[in-house]
Structures are given as C-alpha cells and as structure tokens.
C-alpha positions as CSV (number, residue, x, y, z in Angstrom):
1,X,0.0,0.0,0.0
2,X,1.3,3.4,-1.0
3,X,1.2,6.5,1.3
4,X,-2.1,8.3,1.2
5,X,-2.5,10.2,-2.1
6,X,0.3,8.4,-3.8
7,X,0.0,5.8,-6.5
8,X,1.2,2.2,-5.9
9,X,2.3,0.4,-9.0
10,X,1.7,-3.3,-8.9
11,X,3.6,-5.6,-11.2
12,X,3.2,-9.4,-10.9
13,X,5.4,-10.4,-13.7
14,X,5.0,-10.6,-17.5
15,X,1.6,-11.4,-18.8
16,X,-1.9,-10.0,-19.3
17,X,-2.6,-9.9,-15.5
18,X,-0.1,-7.1,-15.0
19,X,-1.5,-5.2,-18.0
20,X,-1.1,-1.8,-16.4
21,X,-2.9,-2.7,-13.2
22,X,-2.2,0.2,-10.8
23,X,-3.5,1.7,-7.7
24,X,-4.1,5.4,-8.0
25,X,-6.2,8.3,-6.9
26,X,-6.5,7.8,-3.2
27,X,-5.4,4.8,-1.2
28,X,-6.4,6.0,2.3
29,X,-9.2,3.5,2.5
30,X,-8.8,1.0,-0.3
31,X,-7.1,1.2,-3.7
32,X,-9.0,2.2,-6.8
33,X,-7.4,0.2,-9.5
34,X,-6.8,1.8,-12.9
35,X,-6.2,0.2,-16.3
36,X,-6.2,1.0,-19.9
37,X,-8.9,-1.3,-21.2
38,X,-11.5,-3.8,-19.9
39,X,-9.2,-6.6,-21.1
40,X,-7.4,-6.3,-17.7
41,X,-10.4,-7.1,-15.5
42,X,-11.4,-9.9,-17.8
43,X,-8.0,-11.5,-17.4
44,X,-8.1,-10.9,-13.7
45,X,-11.5,-12.7,-13.4
46,X,-10.1,-15.5,-15.5
47,X,-7.3,-15.8,-12.9
48,X,-9.8,-15.8,-10.0
49,X,-9.4,-12.2,-9.0
50,X,-12.4,-9.9,-8.7
51,X,-11.8,-6.2,-7.9
52,X,-14.3,-4.0,-6.0
53,X,-13.7,-0.6,-7.7
54,X,-11.6,0.8,-10.5
55,X,-10.8,3.8,-12.7
56,X,-11.2,2.6,-16.3
57,X,-9.3,4.9,-18.6
58,X,-11.3,4.0,-21.6
59,X,-14.7,4.5,-19.9
60,X,-13.7,7.9,-18.5
61,X,-12.4,8.9,-21.9
62,X,-15.7,8.0,-23.5
63,X,-17.4,10.1,-20.8
64,X,-15.2,13.1,-21.4
65,X,-14.7,13.0,-25.2
66,X,-17.8,11.1,-26.4
67,X,-17.9,8.5,-29.2
68,X,-16.5,5.0,-29.1
69,X,-12.8,5.2,-29.9
70,X,-10.9,4.8,-26.6
71,X,-7.7,2.9,-27.3
72,X,-4.6,3.8,-25.2
73,X,-3.2,5.9,-28.1
74,X,-6.4,8.0,-28.3
75,X,-6.8,8.3,-24.6
76,X,-3.1,9.4,-24.2
77,X,-3.4,11.9,-27.0
78,X,-6.5,13.5,-25.6
79,X,-5.3,14.1,-22.1
80,X,-2.0,15.4,-23.4
81,X,-3.8,17.7,-25.9
82,X,-2.1,16.1,-28.9
83,X,-3.8,16.1,-32.3
84,X,-5.5,12.7,-32.6
85,X,-5.2,13.0,-36.4
86,X,-1.4,12.6,-36.0
87,X,-1.6,9.4,-33.9
88,X,1.1,7.2,-35.5
89,X,0.0,3.9,-37.1
90,X,2.1,0.8,-36.7
91,X,3.6,-0.5,-39.9
92,X,6.1,-3.4,-40.5
93,X,9.6,-2.1,-40.9
94,X,10.9,-1.9,-44.5
95,X,14.0,-0.7,-46.3
96,X,13.1,3.0,-46.2
97,X,11.6,3.0,-42.6
98,X,13.3,0.4,-40.3
99,X,11.4,1.7,-37.3
100,X,12.8,2.4,-33.9
101,X,15.6,0.2,-32.6
102,X,15.4,-1.8,-29.3
103,X,16.9,1.0,-27.2
104,X,14.3,3.5,-28.6
105,X,11.5,1.0,-28.0
106,X,12.3,1.0,-24.3
107,X,10.7,4.5,-24.3
108,X,6.9,4.2,-24.9
109,X,6.7,7.8,-25.9
110,X,7.8,8.8,-29.4
111,X,9.5,12.0,-30.4
112,X,6.1,13.4,-31.4
113,X,4.8,12.9,-27.9
114,X,2.4,10.2,-28.9
115,X,2.5,6.6,-27.6
116,X,4.6,4.4,-29.9
117,X,2.3,2.1,-31.9
118,X,4.5,-0.8,-30.9
119,X,3.6,-0.2,-27.2
120,X,0.0,0.2,-28.0
121,X,0.2,-3.1,-29.8
122,X,1.6,-5.0,-26.9
123,X,5.3,-4.2,-26.5
124,X,4.6,-3.2,-22.9
125,X,4.1,-6.9,-22.0
126,X,7.6,-8.1,-23.1
127,X,9.4,-7.4,-19.8
128,X,8.8,-6.5,-16.2
129,X,10.4,-3.0,-16.5
130,X,8.1,-2.3,-19.5
131,X,5.1,-3.5,-17.5
132,X,6.0,-1.1,-14.7
133,X,6.5,1.8,-17.2
134,X,3.1,1.0,-18.8
135,X,1.5,1.1,-15.4
136,X,3.2,4.5,-14.6
137,X,1.7,5.9,-17.8
138,X,-1.7,4.7,-16.7
139,X,-1.3,6.5,-13.5
140,X,-0.3,9.7,-15.4
141,X,-3.4,9.4,-17.6
142,X,-5.7,8.7,-14.6
143,X,-4.5,11.7,-12.8
144,X,-4.9,13.9,-15.8
145,X,-8.4,12.5,-16.4
146,X,-9.3,13.2,-12.8
147,X,-8.3,16.8,-13.3
148,X,-10.5,17.1,-16.4
149,X,-13.4,15.5,-14.6
150,X,-13.0,17.9,-11.7
151,X,-13.0,20.8,-14.1
152,X,-16.1,19.4,-15.8
153,X,-17.8,19.3,-12.4
154,X,-18.1,23.1,-12.4
155,X,-20.6,22.6,-15.2
156,X,-21.8,19.1,-14.4
157,X,-21.5,18.5,-10.6
158,X,-22.2,14.8,-11.1
159,X,-19.3,14.2,-13.4
160,X,-16.8,12.8,-10.7
161,X,-19.4,10.3,-9.4
162,X,-20.3,9.4,-13.0
163,X,-16.7,8.7,-13.8
164,X,-16.5,6.3,-10.9
165,X,-19.8,4.5,-11.6
166,X,-19.1,4.2,-15.4
167,X,-15.7,2.6,-14.5
168,X,-17.3,0.2,-12.1
169,X,-19.9,-0.6,-14.8
170,X,-17.1,-1.8,-17.0
171,X,-16.1,-4.2,-14.1
172,X,-19.7,-5.4,-14.0
173,X,-19.5,-6.0,-17.8
174,X,-16.4,-8.1,-17.4
175,X,-18.2,-10.2,-14.8
176,X,-21.3,-10.5,-17.0
177,X,-19.2,-11.7,-19.9
178,X,-17.4,-14.2,-17.7
179,X,-20.3,-15.6,-15.7
180,X,-22.9,-15.7,-18.5
181,X,-26.7,-16.0,-18.4
182,X,-28.2,-19.3,-17.1
183,X,-30.0,-21.0,-20.0
184,X,-31.7,-24.4,-20.1
185,X,-30.5,-26.1,-23.3
186,X,-33.3,-28.7,-23.6
187,X,-35.9,-26.0,-23.2
188,X,-34.2,-23.8,-25.7
189,X,-33.9,-26.6,-28.2
190,X,-37.6,-27.4,-27.8
191,X,-38.6,-23.8,-28.3
192,X,-36.4,-23.5,-31.4
193,X,-37.9,-26.7,-32.9
194,X,-41.4,-25.5,-32.3
195,X,-40.7,-22.2,-34.1
196,X,-38.2,-23.1,-36.8
197,X,-38.4,-26.9,-37.1
198,X,-36.1,-29.8,-36.0
199,X,-32.4,-29.6,-36.2
200,X,-31.3,-30.2,-39.8
201,X,-28.6,-32.8,-40.3
202,X,-27.7,-31.8,-43.8
203,X,-27.7,-28.7,-46.0
204,X,-30.4,-30.3,-48.1
205,X,-32.7,-30.7,-45.0
206,X,-32.0,-27.0,-44.1
207,X,-32.9,-25.9,-47.6
208,X,-36.1,-27.9,-47.5
209,X,-37.1,-26.4,-44.1
210,X,-36.4,-22.9,-45.5
211,X,-38.6,-23.7,-48.6
212,X,-41.4,-24.9,-46.3
213,X,-41.3,-21.7,-44.3
214,X,-41.5,-19.7,-47.5
215,X,-44.3,-21.8,-48.8
216,X,-46.5,-20.9,-45.8
217,X,-46.4,-17.2,-47.1
218,X,-46.3,-17.7,-50.8
219,X,-49.5,-19.7,-50.9
220,X,-51.3,-16.5,-50.1
221,X,-49.7,-14.6,-53.0
222,X,-52.0,-13.5,-55.9
223,X,-52.0,-15.8,-58.9
224,X,-49.1,-15.2,-61.4
225,X,-46.8,-13.7,-58.7
226,X,-43.9,-15.9,-59.9
227,X,-40.6,-16.5,-58.1
228,X,-40.1,-14.3,-55.0
229,X,-37.4,-13.9,-52.4
230,X,-39.0,-13.2,-49.1
231,X,-35.6,-12.0,-47.8
232,X,-35.8,-9.0,-50.1
233,X,-37.5,-6.1,-48.6
234,X,-38.4,-4.6,-52.0
235,X,-39.7,-7.8,-53.4
236,X,-41.9,-8.3,-50.3
237,X,-43.2,-4.7,-50.5
238,X,-44.0,-5.4,-54.2
239,X,-45.9,-8.5,-53.1
240,X,-47.9,-6.6,-50.5
241,X,-48.8,-3.9,-53.0
242,X,-50.3,-6.6,-55.2
243,X,-52.4,-7.5,-52.2
244,X,-53.5,-3.9,-51.7
245,X,-51.1,-3.1,-48.8
246,X,-48.6,-0.3,-49.2
247,X,-45.9,0.0,-46.4
248,X,-42.5,1.7,-46.4
249,X,-40.8,-1.4,-45.0
250,X,-41.7,-4.9,-43.8
251,X,-40.9,-4.7,-40.1
252,X,-43.4,-6.4,-37.9
253,X,-44.8,-3.2,-36.4
254,X,-45.5,-1.9,-39.9
255,X,-47.4,-5.0,-40.8
256,X,-49.5,-5.6,-37.7
257,X,-52.0,-2.7,-38.4
258,X,-52.9,-4.5,-41.7
259,X,-53.5,-8.0,-40.2
260,X,-57.3,-7.9,-41.0
261,X,-56.8,-6.8,-44.6
262,X,-55.2,-10.0,-46.0
263,X,-54.1,-13.4,-44.6
264,X,-50.7,-12.8,-46.1
265,X,-49.9,-10.3,-43.3
266,X,-50.3,-12.9,-40.5
267,X,-48.3,-15.4,-42.6
268,X,-45.5,-12.8,-43.0
269,X,-45.4,-12.0,-39.3
270,X,-45.2,-15.7,-38.5
271,X,-42.5,-16.2,-41.2
272,X,-40.4,-13.3,-39.9
273,X,-40.4,-14.8,-36.4
274,X,-39.5,-18.3,-37.6
275,X,-36.8,-17.0,-40.0
276,X,-35.2,-14.9,-37.2
277,X,-35.0,-17.9,-34.9
278,X,-33.8,-20.2,-37.7
279,X,-31.1,-17.9,-39.0
280,X,-30.0,-15.9,-35.9
281,X,-31.1,-17.7,-32.7
282,X,-31.3,-21.3,-33.9
283,X,-29.2,-24.4,-33.2
284,X,-25.9,-22.9,-34.4
285,X,-26.4,-19.9,-32.1
286,X,-27.1,-22.3,-29.2
287,X,-24.0,-24.5,-30.0
288,X,-21.7,-21.5,-30.4
289,X,-22.6,-19.3,-27.5
290,X,-24.0,-21.5,-24.8
291,X,-21.2,-23.3,-22.9
292,X,-21.2,-26.8,-21.4
293,X,-22.2,-25.2,-18.1
294,X,-25.5,-24.0,-19.6
295,X,-24.5,-20.3,-19.6
296,X,-25.1,-18.0,-22.6
297,X,-22.1,-15.7,-23.0
298,X,-21.3,-12.6,-25.0
299,X,-19.2,-9.5,-24.9
300,X,-20.5,-6.6,-22.8
301,X,-19.8,-2.8,-22.9
302,X,-20.8,-0.2,-20.4
303,X,-21.5,2.4,-23.0
304,X,-22.6,2.3,-26.6
305,X,-20.6,5.2,-27.9
306,X,-23.7,7.4,-28.2
307,X,-25.8,8.2,-25.1
308,X,-24.0,5.7,-22.9
309,X,-26.4,2.7,-22.7
310,X,-25.0,-0.8,-21.9
311,X,-24.7,-3.2,-24.8
312,X,-24.1,-6.9,-25.3
313,X,-23.6,-9.4,-28.1
314,X,-24.8,-12.9,-29.0
315,X,-28.4,-12.2,-28.3
316,X,-28.1,-11.1,-24.7
317,X,-29.7,-7.7,-25.5
318,X,-32.2,-8.8,-28.1
319,X,-33.2,-12.4,-27.4
320,X,-36.6,-13.0,-28.9
321,X,-39.4,-13.1,-26.3
322,X,-40.3,-16.6,-27.6
323,X,-37.0,-17.9,-26.3
324,X,-37.0,-16.2,-22.9
325,X,-38.7,-19.3,-21.2
326,X,-35.3,-21.0,-21.7
327,X,-33.6,-18.6,-19.3
328,X,-34.0,-20.6,-16.2
329,X,-32.5,-20.2,-12.7
330,X,-30.1,-23.0,-11.7
331,X,-31.1,-25.6,-9.1
332,X,-31.5,-24.0,-5.6
333,X,-31.5,-20.6,-7.1
334,X,-34.0,-18.0,-8.3
335,X,-34.0,-14.8,-10.3
336,X,-34.9,-11.5,-8.8
337,X,-36.1,-9.5,-11.7
338,X,-36.5,-5.7,-11.4
339,X,-37.7,-3.1,-13.9
340,X,-37.5,0.6,-13.5
341,X,-41.0,2.1,-14.0
342,X,-41.5,5.0,-16.3
343,X,-37.8,5.9,-15.8
344,X,-37.4,8.4,-18.7
345,X,-40.2,10.9,-17.6
346,X,-38.9,10.6,-14.0
347,X,-35.4,11.4,-15.2
348,X,-36.7,14.3,-17.2
349,X,-38.3,15.7,-14.0
350,X,-34.9,15.4,-12.3
351,X,-32.6,16.9,-14.9
352,X,-35.0,19.7,-15.8
353,X,-35.8,20.7,-12.3
354,X,-39.5,21.1,-13.2
355,X,-41.4,21.2,-9.9
356,X,-44.7,20.3,-11.5
357,X,-43.4,17.3,-13.2
358,X,-41.6,16.2,-10.0
359,X,-44.9,16.3,-8.2
360,X,-46.5,14.1,-10.9
361,X,-43.6,11.7,-10.4
362,X,-44.6,11.2,-6.8
363,X,-47.3,8.8,-8.1
364,X,-46.6,5.2,-8.7
365,X,-48.1,5.7,-12.1
366,X,-47.0,9.2,-13.1
367,X,-48.9,9.3,-16.3
368,X,-52.2,9.5,-14.3
369,X,-51.5,12.9,-12.8
370,X,-50.0,14.1,-16.1
371,X,-53.2,13.1,-17.8
372,X,-55.2,15.0,-15.3
373,X,-53.0,18.1,-15.7
374,X,-53.4,17.9,-19.5
375,X,-57.0,17.1,-19.5
376,X,-56.6,13.9,-21.5
377,X,-56.8,10.2,-20.9
378,X,-53.7,8.3,-19.6
379,X,-52.9,6.8,-23.0
380,X,-52.8,10.2,-24.6
381,X,-50.7,11.6,-21.7
382,X,-48.1,8.7,-22.2
383,X,-47.9,9.4,-25.9
384,X,-47.5,13.1,-25.2
385,X,-44.6,12.7,-22.7
386,X,-42.8,10.1,-24.7
387,X,-43.4,12.1,-27.9
388,X,-41.8,15.1,-26.3
389,X,-38.7,13.1,-25.4
390,X,-38.5,11.4,-28.8
391,X,-39.3,14.6,-30.8
392,X,-42.7,13.6,-32.2
393,X,-44.0,16.6,-34.1
394,X,-47.0,15.2,-35.9
395,X,-50.3,13.5,-34.9
396,X,-51.5,13.1,-31.3
397,X,-48.1,13.7,-29.9
398,X,-47.8,17.1,-31.5
399,X,-51.3,18.1,-30.3
400,X,-50.5,17.1,-26.7
401,X,-47.1,18.7,-26.9
402,X,-48.6,22.1,-26.9
403,X,-50.4,21.3,-23.7
404,X,-47.2,19.9,-22.2
405,X,-45.4,23.2,-22.9
406,X,-48.0,25.0,-20.9
407,X,-48.2,22.5,-18.1
408,X,-44.5,21.8,-17.7
409,X,-42.6,24.7,-19.3
410,X,-39.3,24.1,-17.5
411,X,-39.0,20.5,-18.7
412,X,-40.1,21.3,-22.3
413,X,-37.6,24.2,-22.4
414,X,-34.8,21.8,-21.6
415,X,-35.8,19.5,-24.4
416,X,-36.3,22.3,-26.8
417,X,-32.8,23.6,-26.1
418,X,-31.3,20.2,-26.7
419,X,-33.2,20.0,-30.0
420,X,-31.8,23.3,-31.1
421,X,-28.3,22.2,-30.2
422,X,-28.7,19.0,-32.2
423,X,-30.0,20.8,-35.3
424,X,-27.0,23.0,-35.5
425,X,-24.6,20.2,-34.8
426,X,-23.6,21.4,-31.3
427,X,-22.5,18.5,-29.0
428,X,-24.5,18.1,-25.8
429,X,-23.6,16.7,-22.4
430,X,-25.9,14.6,-20.1
431,X,-26.5,15.6,-16.5
432,X,-23.7,13.2,-15.6
433,X,-21.2,14.9,-18.0
434,X,-21.2,12.5,-20.9
435,X,-20.4,14.2,-24.2
436,X,-22.8,13.2,-26.9
437,X,-21.4,14.0,-30.3
438,X,-23.8,15.5,-32.8
439,X,-21.9,16.0,-36.0
440,X,-22.7,18.4,-38.8
441,X,-23.9,18.3,-42.4
442,X,-22.1,20.1,-45.2
443,X,-24.8,22.2,-46.7
444,X,-23.0,22.2,-50.0
445,X,-23.2,18.4,-50.3
446,X,-27.0,18.0,-49.9
447,X,-30.2,19.7,-51.0
448,X,-31.8,22.3,-48.8
449,X,-34.7,19.9,-48.1
450,X,-32.3,17.1,-47.2
451,X,-30.3,19.4,-44.9
452,X,-33.6,20.4,-43.1
453,X,-34.5,16.7,-42.8
454,X,-31.2,15.8,-41.3
455,X,-31.2,18.8,-38.9
456,X,-34.6,17.8,-37.7
457,X,-33.5,14.2,-37.1
458,X,-30.4,15.4,-35.2
459,X,-32.6,17.6,-33.1
460,X,-34.8,14.7,-32.2
461,X,-31.8,12.6,-31.4
462,X,-30.3,15.2,-29.1
463,X,-33.4,15.7,-27.0
464,X,-33.7,11.9,-26.7
465,X,-30.0,11.4,-25.9
466,X,-30.2,13.9,-23.2
467,X,-32.8,11.9,-21.3
468,X,-31.7,8.4,-22.3
469,X,-28.2,9.2,-21.4
470,X,-29.2,10.4,-18.0
471,X,-31.4,7.3,-17.5
472,X,-28.5,5.1,-18.5
473,X,-26.3,6.8,-15.9
474,X,-28.9,6.3,-13.1
475,X,-29.4,2.7,-14.2
476,X,-25.6,2.0,-14.0
477,X,-25.4,3.6,-10.5
478,X,-28.2,1.2,-9.5
479,X,-26.5,-1.8,-11.1
480,X,-23.1,-1.2,-9.5
481,X,-24.8,-0.6,-6.2
482,X,-26.6,-3.9,-6.4
483,X,-23.4,-5.6,-7.5
484,X,-21.6,-4.3,-4.4
485,X,-24.4,-4.9,-1.9
486,X,-25.3,-8.3,-3.3
487,X,-21.8,-9.8,-3.2
488,X,-21.9,-11.0,0.4
489,X,-25.1,-13.1,-0.3
490,X,-23.9,-14.4,-3.6
491,X,-26.5,-12.3,-5.5
492,X,-25.0,-11.8,-8.9
493,X,-26.4,-9.7,-11.8
494,X,-26.6,-11.9,-14.9
495,X,-28.4,-9.5,-17.2
496,X,-28.7,-5.7,-17.6
497,X,-31.4,-5.0,-20.3
498,X,-32.1,-1.3,-20.8
499,X,-33.9,-0.5,-17.5
500,X,-34.1,-4.1,-16.2
501,X,-31.9,-6.1,-13.8
502,X,-31.9,-9.8,-13.6
503,X,-30.2,-11.1,-10.4
504,X,-29.3,-14.8,-9.8
505,X,-29.3,-15.7,-6.2
506,X,-29.4,-18.8,-4.0
507,X,-33.0,-19.5,-2.9
508,X,-32.1,-19.2,0.8
509,X,-31.0,-15.6,0.2
510,X,-34.1,-14.6,-1.8
511,X,-35.5,-12.1,0.7
512,X,-32.1,-10.5,1.3
513,X,-31.6,-10.1,-2.5
514,X,-35.0,-8.5,-3.0
515,X,-34.0,-6.0,-0.2
516,X,-30.7,-5.4,-1.9
517,X,-32.4,-4.6,-5.2
518,X,-35.1,-2.3,-3.7
519,X,-32.8,-0.6,-1.2
520,X,-30.1,-0.3,-3.9
521,X,-32.5,1.7,-6.1
522,X,-33.1,4.2,-3.3
523,X,-29.4,4.4,-2.6
524,X,-28.7,4.9,-6.3
525,X,-31.3,7.7,-6.6
526,X,-29.8,9.4,-3.5
527,X,-26.3,9.3,-5.0
528,X,-27.4,10.2,-8.5
529,X,-29.9,12.9,-7.6
530,X,-29.2,14.0,-4.0
531,X,-32.0,16.1,-2.6
532,X,-34.4,15.5,-5.5
533,X,-38.1,14.9,-4.6
534,X,-38.6,12.8,-7.7
535,X,-39.8,9.3,-6.9
536,X,-38.3,6.3,-8.7
537,X,-40.1,2.9,-8.6
538,X,-39.2,-0.6,-9.7
539,X,-41.4,-3.6,-10.3
540,X,-39.6,-6.4,-8.4
541,X,-40.5,-10.1,-8.8
542,X,-39.0,-13.4,-7.7
543,X,-39.2,-15.9,-10.6
544,X,-37.8,-19.2,-11.8
545,X,-37.8,-18.2,-15.5
546,X,-37.1,-14.8,-17.1
547,X,-40.4,-15.0,-18.9
548,X,-42.4,-15.4,-15.7
549,X,-42.9,-11.7,-15.0
550,X,-43.5,-8.7,-17.2
551,X,-42.1,-5.1,-16.9
552,X,-44.2,-2.1,-16.2
553,X,-46.1,-0.6,-19.1
C-alpha cells in the first residue's frame, strides 16, 4: 500500500494480468485500480481475482470525449492535448523505414509525444520493466483525467461520481461476460424446434425447411406472382402492394396494423419470427454461444458510444421473447427481476428541475397525474410525454405537446434547447457529464430539403439522448450498487437489459436479494440525484424463469 494520495504500481510479472494494473487516486481507504482497457479485469477474473472498484481509462475517456474510440493511443493523445489526427500507425519495418531500434523502443513515448504504436500493440508486455512503465503511464493518464473530470464538475457536478460509476460498470461488464446467463438447453432446443423446425442434419434438410417456411407465405400470393425472395424487402413490398397493402418497409410493427386486410400479413409476421430464430437464434447460435455449463455468454460494454447505454452481443440484449422461457435459474437458485418504472419521464423531471413534473412523479403511475393536468386520458398523456422526449412533431403527440409546454414549461424548455443544439450540430452533455457528439452536415453536399430533414433528425436525437443518457447513468449507478451490496449473499447480476436487472441468487437468500435490489435503487437515486423529490419505482419479482414476469407498461 502506498502512502495516502500516492499511486502504488503493482507488477506481478509478464503477462496480461499485469496489464497496467495500478492503484491510483487515493489509497487512504482502499485502492481504486486503474487500467487501460477492460481486457485487464477480464483477465483478472479468469485468474480468479475480482476487484471492487476501478478507474477505467477508456470508460472515463468516452465520458469526457464522447464517441466509441478509446484505445490507449487515443486516450493518451486527448489528455496530453495532442492532435488525434497525428496518432502514428504501426507498420512493418521496411528498407526505407526500419522503425525504432530496441533502445528507442524502451521508451513508450515517441519524439512526437504520442505513444509508440508498438507499445499500444503489446510491446509493454515483453518485460517487467516495461510493464512497470506502462503502469506508470496509466497513473499519469488517470491523474490527468481526474483533473479534467473535476473541471467538468463546475458545469456538471455529477461528473466525478459518473466517472467512478461508469468505470465500475465496466467491471460489471467483465463479470457478466465471464459468468454468463443461465439457460436451459433442452428448453431452448424445444422452443427453437417449435418455431423453426427440427435440427437439420444436412444442407439439403436445411434448404427444405427454408422452402417450407417460404411456402406458408407464398400460398397467399396472388396468382401469377412468380418466383419471389422473401428475404428481399423490396420484393416483399411489391408482393404486399399486389395485395393492396402499401408499407415503407416490412418490419413487424409496420405489418401488424394491416392484419385484418389480407391473410398474407399474418403469414409474413409468423414467417419473420421463424426466420429470425432459424437464422440468428437457432441451433448454431445455441451451439456457439451456450457453454457446457449452460451459460449464454457474449461481450459486454458499459457504453454504446452514443448516449451511454450498456450493450451486449450474442443475443443477450435482443433475445426473442419466444426464447425467454429457456432462461431458467439454476437448481436451488431464483431470479430477482426488477424493472424501473417510467424511468425516462422521471429522469426528465430530475434533470430539468421542473417542480410540477416532479410532483407528478410522486405517483406510482406518473402518467395518471400528467393526464389530469393535461385534461386527456392516460394513454394520450403517455404518448405526449414520450413524444416530447422522442421529438414527435405530428399527430396526437404534437397536439398534446402544446399542452405539455403550458403545463411543464421548464421540462419542455430543456428538451427544446437540446433540440436546437442537435439541429446546429452542437454537442450536448448529459447531466452526468457524458459528451454526446452530434456532427454536422455540409450544406454544399445535400439539397436544402435534405439538410432540413437531417437537422430535424439530429434535433430529435439530441433531445432523446439527453434523457436516455441520464437514464443510463442512473441505471448503472443502481446496477453497480446492487453488484456491491449483493456480493456477500452471492447475489449476482446476470443481465442488464435497458432498464431491467436480472439477479441470480441462492434460494435461501431470496428475501435479502429483494431488499438489496429495492434498497439499492433508493441508494442509487440518492447518489445520482441528491436532494431530489422525484420518486423512482421498480417492479420487483422473484421468478424461476425470465419469462415469468412482465415489466411495467
């Protein structure tokens, strides 16, 4: 342990475990480990080491700078105010450019001030002294980032706390990737077979099944339709037009309103479901991503590079509802499933400081008092509030929007300002300090009408990102709180899906896990929005299968 306020560099020998693992910031109570990328905690977990807290240089960079790119070279350039366009690219040595010699390579910093690409590519791992030097550089970056975060706090007071929670969310992501989601293979196989047919043993059998699925749709086609590829959006649209149905695309939600017009619509909806399972979530998906231990695994990230929502691969974030019954708690375990209720309008009440909206959020169902305030029914109030956050400017949403502007002027003013920023390409920051990049359109490259369309789209994106980003920050504070409080009772988060937590816990600890989830939300709200009167609620249920409970409407 280093003296208080001083970094302690930890090097355990060559290898990924020592990949710039350092203690930094303040060691008066416990170390806060810092590292360049999430590859380090992943390797630590593989070696049986789980860390409580950290400072993830890539996560903090994404918070400060926005976007997705957060490699060591980019992070180093940004904190040292170097032009990222001049970051050197590693190339094999040749006759005209032999590259640095071994002595030069002992210095990770090139003459231009950038990190040498060889070090970024792994040269730091070739010796213990280089490991130590790489760790020292991580300390330097962490300290510089901390200064930037503190400076940002003058504008966004939550920024330091956000940097810590975003870092810990990356720790959670590494654990989610390592632990996986419990999935019962026999149940999954039975569900896949019911939807897409039995497992094909040969390519010929697979082709026959595919043709049979297509035939269920094509038998409803008008006479003389001829050969048709149902996997072509344009060909399916043409088919639908022949049936008197004109839609801009063939997504299920576009088709559903036309179900009573022609039986081909129901057939197409069923076909899309079966085709998705057969091609994306079928037997090959099961064989590839579900391990012998019955856990579905994929890569996780704490931020999507946009507004900061968590993401995952291999179906963990978009598993079809039809397959969710296969997500089953292991023997002597249960799931505690919790969904934040109406989180985005409640977040809007917090970040805008709108007292009237905050009073509405005191209700378990905040759309009811909003509806009363607007003089409309609950369904219309919900459409109005969500439309305001998503930038709906036509139809019922636009009509109710005018009433919202009168009833909740402070909240609507915040959304309008974000919309204006987005339209002119001005980056925005969430309440927690995350930079959301907007980008600009070169007016000389598009028509005036197209420029207006793009500007309007960016305005809608900005107003939504402002709220979704803040909601993501609150959710991650909740998730890392549950992670920490649940550890002593072996309550482990196995899925983070938008506003939902799925916690896997031994049955004997069920009551304690429910308390951890519910109390964790209140603790998270207190940390994320100290002093706020806005009420946040969660629908919490104890279930054996993921499909056994439904989220709030």
